[in-house]
C-alpha positions as CSV (number, residue, x, y, z in Angstrom):
1,X,-66.0,140.8,205.5
2,X,-63.9,141.6,208.3
3,X,-60.6,143.4,207.8
4,X,-58.3,140.6,208.9
5,X,-60.2,138.0,206.9
6,X,-59.9,140.2,203.8
7,X,-56.2,140.7,204.2
8,X,-55.6,137.0,204.7
9,X,-57.5,136.1,201.5
10,X,-55.7,138.9,199.6
11,X,-52.3,137.6,200.8
12,X,-53.1,134.1,199.7
13,X,-54.3,135.3,196.3
14,X,-51.4,137.6,195.8
15,X,-48.8,134.9,196.5
16,X,-50.5,132.4,194.3
17,X,-50.9,135.0,191.6
18,X,-47.3,136.1,191.7
19,X,-46.0,132.5,191.5
20,X,-48.4,131.4,188.7
21,X,-47.5,134.7,186.8
22,X,-44.0,134.3,187.0
23,X,-44.0,130.8,185.8
24,X,-46.3,131.5,183.0
25,X,-44.2,134.6,181.8
26,X,-41.1,132.6,182.0
27,X,-42.5,129.7,180.0
28,X,-44.0,132.0,177.3
29,X,-40.7,133.9,177.2
30,X,-38.6,130.8,177.0
31,X,-40.8,129.1,174.2
32,X,-41.2,132.2,172.0
33,X,-37.9,134.0,172.6
34,X,-35.6,131.3,171.5
35,X,-34.4,133.0,168.3
36,X,-35.2,136.5,169.1
37,X,-32.6,139.1,169.5
38,X,-31.1,140.2,173.0
39,X,-32.9,143.5,172.7
40,X,-36.3,141.8,172.0
41,X,-35.8,139.4,174.9
42,X,-34.8,142.1,177.2
43,X,-37.9,144.2,176.2
44,X,-40.1,141.2,176.8
45,X,-38.7,140.3,180.2
46,X,-38.7,144.0,181.3
47,X,-42.4,144.3,180.3
48,X,-43.4,141.0,181.8
49,X,-41.5,141.7,184.9
50,X,-43.3,145.0,185.5
51,X,-46.8,144.1,184.3
52,X,-47.7,141.9,187.3
53,X,-47.8,145.1,189.5
54,X,-51.0,146.3,188.0
55,X,-53.2,143.3,189.1
56,X,-51.1,143.1,192.4
57,X,-51.9,146.7,193.1
58,X,-55.5,146.0,192.6
59,X,-55.4,143.0,195.0
60,X,-53.7,145.2,197.6
61,X,-56.3,148.1,197.2
62,X,-59.0,145.5,197.8
63,X,-57.2,144.2,200.9
64,X,-57.1,147.9,202.2
65,X,-60.4,149.1,201.1
66,X,-62.7,146.2,200.1
67,X,-65.8,146.6,197.9
68,X,-68.7,148.6,199.1
69,X,-71.9,147.3,197.5
70,X,-74.3,149.9,199.2
71,X,-73.6,153.4,200.4
72,X,-73.5,154.3,204.0
73,X,-76.7,155.9,205.2
74,X,-74.7,159.0,206.4
75,X,-72.9,159.5,203.2
76,X,-74.1,162.3,200.9
């Protein structure tokens, strides 16, 4: 896959992922944290607000490097 195509696909997946993740985290937090204390709500939203960076980092890494299924013949 060419580098521009990989970056376009990665950008599209990243934008969709962040939107869906934010919506799901917000709905889960709203539905389950109605009666929780302020500290618990803060902890949930702090963790949920930072957790998206792990898969986003993987997507960005793929955009930059891609997956190599076979070794280069000159690599040893």
